[in-house]
C-alpha positions, 0 to 999 in steps of 0.5 A: 500500500505504501509503495502504491501510494508513493507511486501516485504521490511522487511518480504517476507518469505514463511509463514509456510514453514520454521523456519527462522525469515522471514518465522516466521514473514510472518506466524505472518502476515497471522495469525494476519489477520486470527484472525482479520477477525474472529473477524470482521465476528464473526467467530467461530474460526480463523482456520475456516477462509480460505484464497482464491484468491477471492470470486469466488475461495471461492464459488467454494471451497464450491460448488465443495467440497460439492455438489454431483450428486442428491443433490439439491441446491437453488439460486436466480435470481440476482446472479453473474456468480461466483455462476451461472457458477459453479452451471450450470456446476454442473447441467450438472453433475447431481446436481438439481438446482432451481433458485428463481426469484427476483423482477424487483428491485432485491428484493427477495420474501421470500415466494418463497424462502420458497416454493423452499427450501424443506426438503432434499435441500442440500444448499442455495446460496444467495448474500448479495447484488447485484453487478449490482444494490446494492439490499440487500437481507435478508440473515438472513431470508434466513438462517432461511428458510435453517435451517428449511429445514435442508439445509446449506447456502452459502452467497456471501458477495463480495459486502458487506464485509467492508460495512455492519455488518456481524455476521456469528454466529448470522445470522446462516451463514454456509459459507461466501465468501468474497473478499479483493479487494472491500470494504475491501480495499486490493489488487486483489488476496485476499479473503476467506471463513469463515466456520460456526460452524455447518459445518463439514469440513470432508464433504467438499472436498478441491478444490486444493491439494498440499503442505501446510507446514504441515504433509509433511511426507504424500502424502495425503492432511491434514485434519486440518484447515485451511491447508486442503483448503490452498494448495500452498503458500498464497498471504501473501503480499496481506493479509498484505494489507487486514489486514491494510484495516481491521484496517482502517475500524475498526478505522473509524467504520463500522457505519461511513463507511455505513453512508458515503455510504448512503449519496453518494447513496442518492445523486447519485440516486436522481441526476440521477433520476432528469436527463430526460430519465434516468432509475435507477435500484434498490430500491429507498430507499438507506437503501435497497441497497449498493452504487452500482448504475446502470442506462441507458439513452433513446436512448444512448448506455451504452458503448458510455456513459462509453467511453465518461465519461472516455475520456472527464471527467475522470469518470470511470464506468463499462458498460455491463452485469457485469458478471451477466446475471441472474441479468440483466435478472431479471432487464430487462436489458439483453442483453445490460446491464447498466452503473454502478457506485460504489462509496466507502469510498474515494469518496466525495460528490464533486465527485458525483456532478462532475459525475452527471454534466458529465452525463448530458453533455454526454446525452445532446450532 
């Protein structure tokens, strides 16, 4: 918040659009964040870090810029609608879609993925962790399978960027979509796409065309990175907050962030499992999941649980299908959905204890 306020008060210029001091200062903020993200994700080049509105925007840049009628794409049965909706739209246009089923805990069978990703597959799309129950998928192994078939891989890291280590080069990720407003601790309206070293940008069409501040003499979209995919003014104030979030994570250390999350997850999952009539979804081992925890209670609607937790105890959660009907079909919770908690770096163990007590009181009355 302080970083964004400082940007508005002291900078506020349009990055890359002028030569005056405020524009130059804004451009420096944006580039510093781009460079920090490239280092954080071990991207091949800061210029291959593309800013977007969020992970959904970044995913659409890849899916709609890369896939053509007749192409084959493989995804999983635990994906968010940020993936499924554009893929279903592309399927209507002639893209061939294969959805690999997942286990009832959200886990992915690599044998099934290997069977689905055949020679000629254009793209494999997989989330790093489920937004419904937190199950972490083996993206490194999926990337290996994709490479073996000559396919590219897109990883949706909305739930893991800022929580789990992500190494684009070492893992063999071709496209990494991330959002800023979750574990990267920035504001809504920030996020982006990292292009791996094997991606030929000439094969990826821009989703949006428009002004970039570069090649202004031409009415054609520039082909240089990152400008090719950043038409219009970027959210520089949000990006200032994103850089501050990265600085905080780097100072705290990703290992400490993950250790804190694991402790909260164990406490939350264990406590919910101890409440009679409650079903918790996802792997029982906290190391196999992020701190996204979904549950249901026998005979009580999730919407009633969520409403009472908010109104009577000030505990905030999300209920329903979480923009992920495919995931809920996999978990067996469609169409009602679940009650979902998502503790983070600023959540305390006392918060978890209070929440568990609130759930018990709601379910008893």
